GUZAKOL-158406 format. One record per residue (C-alpha): y, z, x. Coordinates in steps of 0.05 Angstrom, whole numbers, padded with zeros to 5 digits, always signed. Layout:
BEGIN
YZX...
***
This chain:
BEGIN
+00571-00150-00437+00510-00150-00390+00483-00217-00369+00423-00189-00331+00361-00231-00343+00306-00193-00379+00245-00177-00337+00203-00157-00397+00142-00201-00410+00120-00224-00480+00044-00230-00484+00040-00246-00559+00040-00321-00547+00019-00370-00493-00045-00378-00452-00087-00315-00452-00125-00333-00389-00062-00348-00351-00027-00284-00375-00087-00239-00359-00098-00268-00290-00023-00269-00273-00014-00198-00296-00080-00171-00270-00079-00203-00201-00023-00159-00172-00058-00100-00205-00122-00119-00170-00086-00124-00104-00053-00057-00118-00120-00026-00133-00149-00058-00071-00094-00030-00028-00102+00039-00059-00176+00035-00042-00158+00014+00028-00105+00067+00029-00158+00120+00014-00212+00088+00057-00167+00090+00118-00171+00166+00117-00247+00162+00113-00254+00109+00167-00207+00141+00217-00233+00212+00204-00306+00189+00203-00300+00154+00270-00258+00208+00303-00285+00273+00272-00355+00252+00251-00393+00272+00189-00358+00341+00187-00291+00305+00181-00319+00258+00128-00344+00317+00088-00277+00352+00094-00238+00292+00067-00289+00280+00013-00289+00352-00014-00214+00363-00004-00200+00297-00040-00245+00316-00098-00209+00382-00109-00140+00349-00104-00159+00292-00151-00176+00342-00206-00101+00358-00210-00082+00285-00224-00115+00280-00292-00050+00292-00331-00013+00240-00290-00067+00188-00300-00077+00201-00374-00004+00207-00395+00020+00150-00351-00033+00105-00384-00010+00129-00452+00063+00116-00434+00046+00045-00411+00013+00031-00479+00070+00060-00519+00121+00019-00480+00080-00043-00493+00078-00026-00567+00154-00018-00568+00160-00087-00538+00108-00119-00585+00143-00087-00644+00212-00111-00619+00238-00040-00609+00262-00046-00538+00323-00002-00552+00277+00059-00555+00247+00049-00485+00302+00085-00447+00298+00150-00486+00222+00148-00484+00222+00139-00408+00268+00199-00399+00223+00241-00443+00160+00220-00407+00189+00231-00338+00216+00300-00353+00151+00322-00385+00105+00296-00330+00147+00322-00272+00146+00391-00304+00070+00386-00308+00066+00365-00234+00105+00426-00211+00062+00474-00252-00003+00443-00227+00020+00445-00155+00029+00521-00159-00037+00531-00195-00074+00485-00148-00050+00520-00085-00067+00588-00115-00137+00571-00138-00155+00524-00080-00201+00574-00042-00241+00588-00105-00247+00514-00121-00274+00498-00052-00325+00554-00060-00348+00527-00127-00357+00459-00093-00408+00489-00045-00366+00461+00013-00410+00459+00076-00388+00513+00127-00378+00459+00180-00325+00424+00139-00292+00482+00102-00231+00490+00147-00217+00415+00147-00225+00412+00071-00175+00469+00063-00123+00434+00106-00133+00368+00070-00128+00398+00000-00068+00441+00017-00026+00384+00043-00045+00337-00014-00031+00390-00067+00038+00403-00037+00053+00328-00046+00026+00324-00117+00095+00309-00146+00095+00243-00108+00029+00222-00138+00056+00237-00207+00121+00202-00193+00089+00137-00169+00041+00136-00228+00100+00145-00276+00145+00089-00248+00086+00042-00241+00065+00055-00313+00136+00039-00337+00136-00027-00301+00066-00046-00323+00082-00028-00395+00137-00081-00391+00089-00132-00362+00111-00126-00290+00052-00114-00243+00082-00150-00183+00132-00097-00160+00083-00038-00162+00039-00080-00117+00095-00091-00067+00110-00017-00062+00037+00004-00055+00030-00049-00001+00084-00016+00040+00051+00052+00029-00017+00025+00052+00012-00002+00117+00050+00063+00129-00013+00104+00115-00053+00066+00167+00000+00075+00220+00009+00149+00205-00066+00161+00204-00071+00134+00274-00011+00175+00297-00031+00242+00264-00107+00240+00270-00117+00203+00336-00051+00214+00371-00032+00286+00350-00105+00307+00337-00086+00340+00271-00155+00330+00240-00166+00323+00165-00097+00355+00152-00065+00299+00191-00099+00247+00147-00073+00283+00085-00002+00286+00113-00004+00211+00126-00025+00200+00054+00029+00245+00024+00086+00214+00066+00063+00144+00046+00058+00162-00028+00127+00195-00027+00158+00134+00006+00126+00087-00044+00150+00129-00103+00222+00132-00080+00225+00058-00066+00195+00040-00133+00241+00089-00171+00302+00061-00135+00282-00010-00155+00273+00010-00228+00341+00045-00230+00376-00013-00196+00347-00063-00247+00350-00018-00308+00391-00069-00349+00340-00124-00338+00285-00076-00362+00328-00053-00421+00327+00018-00396+00387+00047-00433+00375+00116-00404+00421+00176-00393+00411+00236-00347+00405+00283-00406+00344+00244-00431+00304+00275-00374+00317+00346-00398+00331+00338-00473+00265+00307-00494+00260+00267-00559+00211+00309-00600+00182+00250-00639+00170+00209-00576+00141+00269-00540+00093+00280-00598+00071+00207-00596+00060+00213-00521+00021+00277-00528-00022+00250-00585-00043+00191-00544-00038+00222-00475-00081+00283-00489-00145+00244-00503-00132+00198-00444-00118+00259-00399-00181+00293-00425-00219+00229-00409-00193+00231-00337-00203+00306-00330-00273+00306-00359-00296+00251-00313-00266+00288-00253-00296+00355-00275-00364+00323-00284-00359+00291-00215-00340+00358-00185-00400+00389-00220-00446+00335-00193-00416+00338-00123-00423+00414-00121-00498+00404-00126-00497+00345-00078-00458+00384-00025-00512+00437-00025-00561+00387+00005-00524+00390+00072-00468+00359+00111-00500+00289+00117-00508+00283+00041-00438+00311+00031-00410+00261+00081-00444+00203+00045-00418+00229-00022-00348+00212+00004-00371+00142+00023-00404+00134-00045-00339+00154-00079-00302+00099-00041-00356+00049-00060-00347+00070-00133-00273+00057-00126-00290-00013-00101-00332-00023-00164-00269-00008-00204-00223-00056-00169-00226-00114-00217-00246-00072-00276-00186-00025-00270-00139-00084-00262-00167-00118-00324-00168-00053-00363-00095-00039-00346-00072-00110-00359-00115-00115-00421-00087-00050-00450-00016-00077-00445-00033-00146-00472-00076-00117-00528-00023-00066-00545+00031-00119-00553-00013-00164-00596-00036-00107-00641+00036-00086-00653+00053-00159-00670-00008-00165-00716-00041-00219-00672-00113-00197-00683-00141-00266-00668-00113-00263-00598-00143-00194-00586-00214-00221-00594-00200-00276-00544-00170-00227-00495-00234-00185-00495-00277-00247-00482-00233-00267-00423-00238-00197-00394-00314-00198-00401-00321-00264-00364-00277-00241-00307-00305-00171-00296-00379-00189-00302-00371-00247-00254-00339-00201-00202-00392-00147-00212-00445-00199-00196-00408-00220-00132-00399-00147-00108-00473-00133-00120-00495-00194-00081-00451-00176-00021-00478-00105-00018-00550-00127-00026-00544-00179+00030-00501-00139+00079-00513-00064+00068-00511-00045+00142-00444-00078+00152-00414-00048+00089-00435+00024+00102-00426+00016+00177-00351+00011+00167-00349+00086+00155-00401+00115+00202-00456+00101+00251-00491+00168+00239-00566+00155+00230-00576+00209+00178-00519+00185+00135-00541+00112+00141-00611+00129+00117-00582+00160+00054-00538+00098+00045-00597+00050+00042-00627+00086-00018-00560+00083-00055-00557+00007-00063-00590+00002-00132-00544+00057-00157-00484+00019-00131-00505-00043-00170-00507-00001-00234-00437+00025-00217-00411-00047-00210-00437-00070-00277-00420-00004-00313-00348-00012-00289-00346-00085-00312-00371-00070-00382-00328-00008-00389-00265-00047-00376-00277-00094-00434-00276-00040-00487-00228+00007-00452-00176-00048-00458-00186-00047-00534-00192+00029-00541-00130+00043-00498-00089-00015-00524-00102+00005-00597-00078+00076-00583-00133+00104-00628-00132+00178-00609-00198+00197-00641-00237+00142-00606-00203+00160-00540-00222+00233-00550-00295+00216-00568-00300+00171-00507-00271+00226-00463-00322+00278-00486-00383+00233-00487-00369+00194-00424-00336+00249-00383-00378+00309-00400-00439+00300-00445-00469+00238-00413-00447+00247-00341-00468+00320-00335-00528+00312-00381-00558+00252-00345-00542+00281-00277-00579+00346-00294-00636+00306-00326-00649+00262-00265-00627+00310-00211-00658+00376-00233-00707+00364-00290-00739+00302-00259-00731+00330-00188-00697+00268-00160-00648+00313-00123-00582+00282-00100-00606+00211-00117-00616+00234-00189-00546+00262-00193-00517+00196-00170-00562+00157-00218-00541+00198-00278-00468+00188-00261-00477+00113-00255-00514+00106-00321-00462+00148-00357-00411+00095-00338-00437+00049-00392-00419+00098-00448-00348+00071-00463-00376+00001-00473-00424+00023-00529-00371+00066-00562-00321+00009-00558-00372-00040-00585-00381+00002-00648-00305+00010-00653-00296-00066-00649-00351-00083-00699-00324-00035-00751-00255-00067-00747-00221+00002-00743-00178-00023-00685-00140-00068-00733-00115-00009-00774-00086+00034-00718-00011+00030-00708+00033+00068-00660+00096+00033-00681+00153+00083-00690+00181+00084-00760
***
């Protein structure tokens, strides 16, 4: 009989503040490292290849990110379902579910890799890629698409661990990847002069290493995580579990995809304003990722904690969880806004010294503040929406946030009100508040108490 100590965390009792902070802090560090991980490409390329290189990485990254929507959506759904199994004391089902989820998502990764490589030239054309950066964007996107399976793999194994309440080990493995990415960026871009393609190669190698190390750890400690899993579970998928994953994963994937599509739509207009604007669009995207650091961590942690407590019927704790998330995210949004307002030259100067790009950056500060607070308020209700597993609310949020509001407001400010590229950014920032208002209605109606994903 196994004597392995369980590594699964129970969030249905104990101090909420302590649990959220303890669980979310490694997630925050992981998100921070992923931001650094991606910023390294921008910083190295921007300083070595100039604004043309920045534009290439920005556009190539946008096109590649479009292919990750299934990974992001279904991994988040898998995390919630695992948390619900734990909250409902059904740990014996986790192994079969993990096998089903892995087999399904790896199949999706392979299909999307082929489609992405085939349609890449057309996608770059639709993005209005500036001629000066087209070749670099092609190299960057090609390499990243070829390594798409590693992005999917890391998202899967990280979601499994987070669903069980373990956020520390994903942080350790992403830390190793961040260090490796920095070293390889210097080697490939500066040493071997491989341009934007070298930055992409550094990213793919780092992601692949992180995935394999994380997967090895999970397999080695499968007893402690109660992963009673067999090789055939990866190919003979449990139909009921796959259906549950699809029902919850599709709205979450649509949410990810719709936001990415709307950003591509917005950026296709932005890129048409020239290489300087296109270059700053990449910097703005990284700043937006900074705005999501704490919010994503609290959203991810909150989804697991809320999911467990809903499955256990602890509705009183769910209300307190949301209040704790609000206090943390809004405080950090205020801090980020203050730093940017006081030190804009230093913040933007990390990426480039180009005068034209810096001029655009100064006008972006108010929009960045909106991004910070939109992300903070979005996290509060996303934790409830995702943790409840309510598919209709997730779908409504996906359509309204990802498509209707983002594209609608961007067109309103950018084209109708003739604010040009500033208007497109403003519309995108204001649309970020949409999930908060949807979630607020969801919360006040009490519908979240009635949703159950517990397997019968």
